C-alpha positions in Angstrom: 124.4 101.5 37.1 121.7 99.7 39.0 123.9 99.4 42.1 124.5 103.2 42.0 120.8 103.9 41.8 119.9 101.6 44.6 122.5 103.1 46.9 121.7 106.7 46.0 118.9 107.2 48.6 121.3 105.9 51.3 124.0 108.3 50.2 121.6 111.2 50.3 120.3 110.2 53.7 123.8 109.8 55.0 124.8 113.3 53.8 121.7 114.8 55.4 122.4 113.1 58.7 126.0 114.4 58.6 125.0 118.1 58.2 121.7 118.1 60.2 122.0 120.2 63.3 121.6 118.5 66.7 118.6 119.7 68.5 118.8 119.4 72.3 116.0 119.9 74.8 115.6 123.5 75.7 117.2 124.4 79.0 115.2 126.5 81.4 117.5 129.3 82.6 115.9 129.2 86.0 117.2 125.7 86.5 120.7 127.1 86.8 119.5 129.1 89.8 118.0 126.1 91.5 119.6 124.6 94.6 121.5 121.4 94.2 120.6 118.5 96.5 123.9 118.8 98.4 123.4 122.5 98.9 119.8 121.9 100.2 121.1 119.3 102.6 123.8 121.7 103.9 121.1 124.3 104.5 118.9 121.9 106.4 121.9 120.6 108.4 122.6 124.2 109.5 119.0 124.3 110.8 119.5 121.1 112.8 118.0 118.6 110.5 119.7 115.2 109.9 119.2 111.6 108.9 117.9 112.5 105.4 115.8 109.6 104.1 114.1 110.9 101.0 114.9 113.9 98.9 112.6 114.7 95.9 113.1 117.7 93.6 109.8 118.9 92.3 110.7 121.3 89.4 107.0 121.9 88.5 106.2 123.0 92.0 109.6 124.8 92.6 110.1 122.7 95.8 112.4 120.1 97.3 110.6 117.6 99.5 112.7 116.0 102.2 112.1 113.3 104.9 114.5 113.8 107.8 114.8 114.2 111.6 114.6 117.5 113.4 116.8 118.6 116.4 114.5 116.6 118.8 115.0 113.4 116.8 111.4 113.4 115.4 110.7 112.3 111.9 109.6 115.2 109.7 108.6 115.9 106.2 109.9 119.3 104.9 109.1 121.3 101.8 111.7 124.0 100.9 111.8 126.5 98.1 113.9 125.2 95.2 115.5 128.6 94.6 115.7 130.4 97.9 116.2 127.4 100.3 113.5 128.8 102.5 111.6 126.1 104.5 107.9 126.3 103.4 106.4 123.6 105.5 107.3 121.1 108.2 105.0 118.2 109.2 105.7 115.7 111.9 105.7 112.2 110.4 
């Protein structure tokens, strides 16, 4: 009987784990509308940008930051809207 009592908490815990629902991180529905990195690169390529060196998605700021070269071959830093793909800012590097 002592063996049964000692293992009882484990059995209860195991049963609770088996029926406990899995809770995932909440998904922001807006993220499904965000541009993917490949899509952002295609948009920038269509505008004449190339040689992408750094691509950083900033979900908090709703932007994609990119280091690339423009049509003239100059290094630039771009900020584009994460959802529309519109170029918000271009700075020569």
